[in-house]
N, C-alpha and C positions, 0 to 999 in steps of 0.2 A: 434300406428301407427304411420309411419312418418309422420311431418305435411308439408304441402307447403308453404313455405315464397314466397306468390304469393301478390301481389298489388290489393286490394279488387276493387279499383276504374276501374280495367281493367274487372272485371266481370259485372259490369253496363254497361260499354262501349260495351262490347261485346252482352249483353244482347238486348239494345237499337239498335245494328247495326243489329241485326236480326227481328228489329221491333215488338218486342215480350213483353208483360207486367210480372211481374213479376209472376204471377198466371200460364202464359201460360209456361212461359219457365219452372216453376217447374211441371208442370205436363210432361213436355217432359223429365223431368230428372228423374221422378219418386219419387218427393222430397215434403215436406210441403213447402206452402209457407214461412212460419216463418224462416226454415232454410235456404231457399234461402236468403231471406232480411239479416239472419246474418252472411253468407257471404260475401255478398254487403257490410255491413256495418262494417267487419274486428272482429267481437264479437266472431266469430265462424270460426278457421282458417279448409281450407280442407286438407283433405289427399292428397297423390300423388294419388292415385287411383282415388277420388272423382275429383281433378284437371283436371285429365287427361280426364276423361266422360265428364266433362263439356266442354273442348276444343275440344270434338269431335262431342257433339250435338250442340255446338254453331259455328261450321265451322271454326275453327281459329286454328294457328298453338298453339301449347302448348306452344311454350317459349313466345308468346303475354301477358301470363297472368303473366309473372316473369317481364317485364318493367317496367321500372320507372315512366311512365304518357301511358296512352291509346295512340297507333299508330294514325296519322294522316290519312287517307285515301283517296288520292284523283282519279277520275277519268282516267285514261291513256290515253282517248279518247277526243275532243273536245264536250263539253257538248252543244248540239244545240236546247235541249228543253227547253221551256217557261212555267213558272206557274206566271200567272196576268204580264206576259210581262217581268220577270225575271227568269234566268237560276234556275234549280231545286238546292236545297243544299245540300241534302244529300242523297247519293245513298244508294240503300239497299246490302244487304250484296250477295245477288243473282246476281244482275248486276254485282257488282264487281267482283265477283267468275267467272261469264262467260265472263267478257272480259277479264280476265284472263289467262283463257282458251283458249277464241279464238285468242289472242296473242301468244299464246306458239303454238296452232298448227301453227300459218302462220309461225311463225320464224323457226319451224322445217321445213315447206316446201319449205320457201323459200331457205335455205340450201340445201333442196334435188334438187330444179331445177338448181341451180348453181353448182352440182356435175353432173347433167346432162346438162351442157352446154348451159339452155336456155336463151335466150336472153332475155331482159327486154320487159315488155309489152306494147305495143304501144296505149292501150285502157286509160289508168290511165292519166288524165289530159289532155285530148284531147282538152277539151274548158276551157275556162275560166267561173267564176259563173257569169259573166254579159251577156253573150254570149245569142243571141235570143234563145226562147222555141223552135219553130219549125226546127231551126238549128242544136241543139242537139240532136230532136225527130228523124228526119231525118237520122242523122249519126247513130243513134243506132238502128234505124230498117233495116240501109244497112248493118250494121255490124253484127246483129242479124240474118239477113237473113228472117225478116220477113214483112206482108203487113201491111196494117192501122189494119187491125183486122182480126181475122182467118173468115172462111168461112164456117167453120162446128165445130161440139165439141162443150163442154160447158168450161165454166170458169177454172174448175178444169183441163181439157187436157191439156188448155192454159197456165195457170201455171206451170204445168210439163214439156210442150215442152222448155217455157222460161227458167227456173230452169236450162234444160239441152244446151241450144243455150247460157247462159251466162257461164257456164263452158266451153264450146267447146273456147270461148274465152281466158280461161285461169283465168278466176274470180272465186274463191269458193265461193259456196254459203252454207250455213248453218245456218237450221232452227230447233228449239226444243222450248216446253212450258213450261219444268220445267228443274232444273238443275241435273238430272239423277234420280231425285223421285220425287215422286207428294206431299212430304212433302217440297220442295223448289220449288213452282212455280214461273214464271215470270210472272209480273203483267204488265197488257197491260196499265194500268194508270201510269207507269213509264216509257216506254220504247215501241216502236213498232219495230224499228231495229234500226242496225247500220250500217257504214262502215269504213273498215279501208283501207285506201289507202298503195300501198306499189309499188314500179315499176314493183319486180316480182311476188307478191303472194297477189292480191288486194282481199278482201272479203268481201261479206255483208251476214250480220244477218237478219233474218225474227221473230219476236217473233210469234211463232205457239201459244202461249194463246191467242190471238187474233183469231175472228171469222174469217173461213174460207177465206168468201168472201171480207175481207179486205187485207187478204196478198198479194192480187195480184198487190195491189197498194203500197204497203211495199217495195213489192221486185224491183220495177221499180223506186221508190224513192229513195232507196238506192244504185240503179246502177248507174243513174242517178250523186249521189256523187264520183263515181268511175269516172264517164266521167269528172267530174269538178276536178276531183285529192283533193276532200276535206274530209277528215274523219269526223266523227260526228256522236253522238246519237241522234237517233230524236223519237219525238212521235205523228209524223202527224197531229198535232193540226192545225184546219184550222184558227185559230186567230195569229199562229205564224208569227212574222214580219221579224224575220232575212232572209237577203239577199238569203243563200244558202237554207232554206229552203222554203222560198216563191218559187225560182227555181227550186228546186225537184218536189214540189207538183205542179208544171203547166206543168214540162216535165211530170210527172206520168199522168197525167188526161191528155194530150194532146195524149202521147204516147198511151194509152188504149181506151180513147173515144176520138178522133178527134172532135174540137168544132164545125166547120163549117157542118159536117154531122150529128152532135147531134143535133144542133139546127134547121136545117133542117125536122128533123125528128119528134121532140119533139113536142106533140100535148097539146094546151092550152084549147081546147073545151071538156075538160073531167071532170066528176064530182070530182074526186080526182088525184092530179098529180101520185099518186101510180098506176094508170093505164096503165102509160107509161113503167114502168118498165118491165112488161116481152116481151114486145114487142123490148123492146130496148134489154133484156138481149140476146133474140134470134136471134138479129141481129150483135149485139157486139161479143156476145160470152163471156162478164165480165158479174161478178155478181152484182146483185143488189144495193150493198154495194159501187162497186166503181161508177154505173150508177147515185146515190143520190150525190156522191161527186161531180160527173160533173155537174148536176142541179145545186149544191149549187154553185160553182165557175161559170159558166152564168148566176145565178141571177136567175133559174127559181123556186127555193124554197127558204122560208128563212132559217137563220141558227137556228132557234127553232124549224123546221120543220124536218130539217138534223139533227138533236139532239135527238128528239123524235123517228123518224125512227131507227136511230141507235141503240139506247136503248132498243127498242122493237126487232131488230134483233139480239142484243148480248143476251138478254133472251131467244127468239126460238133457238138459237144455244146451250145456256148452255142445254136447254130441252131436244134437240136432244141428244148433248152428254151423258148425262147423262145414254139414253137408249141402248148405244152403246156398243158394244165390238171392244175392240181395234185390232189390228193388231199383228204378232208376232214380239217377241225381238227384233230379227234380220231382219224382215223388217222393224221396227221402225227406228233402229241404222242406217238403209241404207237409208231409207228418212230424218232422222235430218241430217248427216252428209256429206258433199261435196263427190260427188263419187268419184270425181281425185284426193283429199285427202285420203279418205279411201283404193282407190286400193296402192295408194303410200305407205302408211302404211303397209297395210297387205303383200303387196308383198315383201318390205324391211324386214319384220319380217321374213316372211316364208321361207325366201333365207337366213337367218341367218345375212342380214347385220344389224341387229338391235335387241337390247333385245324385248323379247314378254314383259316383263314387261314394258318397256318404251313406246312398241306399246301400250300396256292397257292402259296406261294411257292417252295417245292421244286420244285414240280411246271411252275413258268412261266405258271399261267396264274389266273384267276378263281375264287374260292371255288365259286361258283356252278355251276363247269362240271365241276366234281369229280365229281358223282353219274353224268352223262353219260359222262365219262370212264370212270368205272369199268363203264360199260354197255360201249364199247369194249375193254375189257380184261377182260371177262368174270368180273370179279369181284364 
């Protein structure tokens, strides 16, 4: 068989990019560890078929294996996350590939809007990142057409309503928990969301691998990034001291749970601070997760109490998800991809103004599925 003249160093780079050990990738490839080690140290060359399979399983372009040295991949967005006060050094393959896909979607949608002669979005960069928190919150509520908090429904209803209102303002909202398959999950420990500012096609992304109760806070946090005209990847860390992250955290907290009202309703004469949550959840119509975050920012609970509460909530969420059956494929896609974006792509594809193959790539589905997806969208 014809041997592929590849650079063995690129094999090691590709494996480490995935965050996999030799045994883990060997299992994924259906090979023995010894064979993968022999490939990586160059003692045993790969055939072209083996190299193509490797590139597919490693989620890299086939040509990368032939480069003289491993490529240096950098995040195309400002990294606003912190670990011990410093930026995160090495992004995962999933995060890199996800951002590339979102930028591709944004670029297409921007061109689409320009063809429709749509003007620039006035929301982007309305405020500087040094403006007063309450001024930004008031403007966000005004533009979204919402009051300080809902008077009915639960936080899930509120989340869906806010997503719809944000999209009406011309801001794309994307959310998913993996990169098209459960074998490529998005790690909450790496990021909770990101914002991509653009004068025509601003976009926010919410990591749905996170517990549902946390997504509402992330949505508003990332929306604030659009309001101040600052792209970036966020981790939602309460200890993050970056100016824009502190501001967006404060805006999300005030938007969802106004401090003055929260302080008035918070009771200190209870056996456990958690006894406040059910009452406040019914009042503000946000999740207990958001309320615990607000209690932390108001100094009503300690950082240790907050971390323990969130840890318990994550475990409870994991247990619930393991016993729950998911929605249909098309409903899942509809929930993941911006409604405005999906409708634009599907309409263009069905009208013959773009190739089905291109539309399928943007939507992350097979060309044959687009017609059924259109039915789900009611396009």
